[in-house]
C-alpha positions as CSV (number, residue, x, y, z in Angstrom):
1,M,0.0,0.0,0.0
2,L,1.3,3.4,-1.0
3,G,0.4,5.1,2.3
4,A,2.3,2.5,4.4
5,E,5.4,3.0,2.2
6,L,5.2,6.7,2.5
7,R,4.8,6.4,6.3
8,K,7.9,4.1,6.5
9,A,9.9,6.5,4.3
10,R,8.8,9.5,6.4
11,Q,9.7,7.9,9.7
12,A,13.1,6.7,8.3
13,A,13.8,10.3,7.3
14,G,13.0,11.4,10.8
15,L,10.3,13.8,9.7
16,T,6.9,14.5,11.2
17,Q,3.9,14.7,9.0
18,E,4.0,18.5,9.5
19,K,7.6,18.8,8.4
20,L,7.1,16.6,5.4
21,A,4.0,18.6,4.4
22,F,5.9,21.8,4.6
23,K,8.8,20.5,2.5
24,A,6.4,19.0,-0.1
25,E,4.2,22.1,-0.1
26,V,1.0,20.2,0.8
27,H,-1.2,20.3,3.9
28,R,-0.4,18.1,6.9
29,T,-3.9,16.5,6.8
30,Y,-3.2,15.5,3.2
31,I,-0.1,13.6,4.3
32,S,-2.1,11.9,7.0
33,M,-4.9,11.0,4.5
34,L,-2.3,9.4,2.2
35,E,-0.7,7.5,4.9
36,R,-4.0,6.1,6.0
37,G,-4.7,5.0,2.4
38,Q,-7.6,7.4,2.0
39,G,-6.4,8.9,-1.2
40,S,-4.0,8.8,-4.1
41,P,-1.6,11.6,-5.0
42,T,-1.1,12.9,-8.5
43,V,2.3,12.0,-10.0
44,D,3.4,15.6,-9.4
45,T,2.5,15.5,-5.8
46,L,4.1,12.0,-5.3
47,V,7.3,13.4,-6.8
48,R,7.3,16.4,-4.5
49,I,6.7,14.2,-1.4
50,C,9.4,11.8,-2.5
51,K,11.8,14.7,-3.2
52,A,11.1,16.0,0.4
53,L,11.9,12.5,1.7
54,K,15.0,12.4,-0.4
55,I,14.0,9.2,-2.2
56,R,12.9,8.4,-5.7
57,A,9.3,8.0,-6.5
58,W,10.0,4.8,-8.6
59,E,11.6,3.3,-5.5
60,V,8.4,3.8,-3.5
61,M,6.3,2.4,-6.3
62,R,8.6,-0.6,-6.6
63,R,8.1,-1.3,-2.9
64,V,4.4,-1.0,-3.3
65,G,4.5,-3.4,-6.2
66,E,6.6,-5.9,-4.2
67,G,4.1,-5.8,-1.4
68,K,1.3,-6.9,-3.6
69,R,3.0,-10.2,-4.5
């Protein structure tokens, strides 16, 4: 699930939802919603979030794909 992978990446980066939201230029509640699996980001938003996390979006998507096997 994308939200779970984003949460893991955020926690590994040592960021709060608020700090990640600020860096990615989105609202904190949006980060929370994504992490709970209650929405899907656009590609642009996913790239901004991943950039803030200092990871590549394709890496997150690969992990999501591996989790579905």
